[in-house]
C-alpha positions as CSV (number, residue, x, y, z in Angstrom):
1,M,143.9,124.8,97.1
2,P,143.2,121.7,99.2
3,S,141.5,118.9,97.2
4,H,140.2,116.7,100.0
5,S,140.1,118.6,103.2
6,S,137.7,121.3,104.5
7,L,137.4,123.9,107.3
8,Y,134.2,122.2,108.5
9,P,134.0,118.6,109.7
10,G,131.7,116.4,107.7
11,I,131.8,118.7,104.6
12,T,134.3,118.1,101.8
13,F,135.9,120.9,99.8
14,E,134.2,119.6,96.7
15,E,130.8,120.0,98.3
16,I,131.6,123.7,99.1
17,L,132.8,124.3,95.5
18,G,129.7,122.6,94.0
19,D,127.2,124.3,96.3
20,P,128.7,127.4,98.0
21,Q,125.5,128.0,100.0
22,L,125.4,124.3,101.0
23,G,121.7,124.1,100.3
24,S,121.7,120.4,99.5
25,K,123.8,119.6,102.7
26,R,121.4,121.7,104.8
27,R,118.4,119.9,103.3
28,E,120.0,116.5,103.9
29,L,120.7,117.4,107.6
30,V,117.1,118.7,108.1
31,I,115.6,115.6,106.5
32,S,117.8,113.2,108.5
33,K,117.0,114.9,111.8
34,A,113.2,115.1,111.0
35,A,113.3,111.4,110.4
36,E,114.9,110.9,113.8
37,L,112.2,113.0,115.5
38,A,109.5,111.1,113.6
39,A,110.9,107.8,114.8
40,A,110.8,109.2,118.4
41,K,107.1,110.2,117.7
42,M,107.8,113.8,118.4
43,I,106.7,115.0,114.9
44,I,104.8,113.7,112.0
45,F,107.0,114.0,108.9
46,D,105.4,114.0,105.4
47,R,108.3,113.2,103.0
48,D,106.1,113.9,99.9
49,R,105.6,117.5,100.9
50,D,108.7,117.9,103.0
51,A,106.5,119.1,105.8
52,F,106.3,118.2,109.5
53,Q,103.8,118.7,112.3
54,I,104.5,118.5,116.0
55,T,102.8,115.9,118.1
56,D,101.7,116.2,121.7
57,L,104.8,114.3,122.8
58,G,106.9,116.7,120.9
59,R,105.2,119.7,122.6
60,I,105.8,118.2,126.0
61,A,109.5,117.4,125.1
62,A,110.0,120.9,123.8
63,K,108.5,122.5,126.9
64,Y,110.6,120.5,129.3
65,Y,113.7,120.2,127.1
66,I,113.6,116.4,127.0
67,R,116.2,114.9,124.8
68,T,115.6,111.8,122.6
69,Q,118.9,110.1,123.7
């Protein structure tokens, strides 16, 4: 069994063994992307409740597929 490689880039074999559903990795990715969207003023991100709300700018960007970068 490989000890330091993985089938998926950015995810180690140890992470897969420790969390087969990768719930913590998914949560980490969602929070990091929500923080990026909040910095771009597309959403309001409440870290205490792990909730976000779309802003008018976010609605416009979603309608016209505007990217942040």
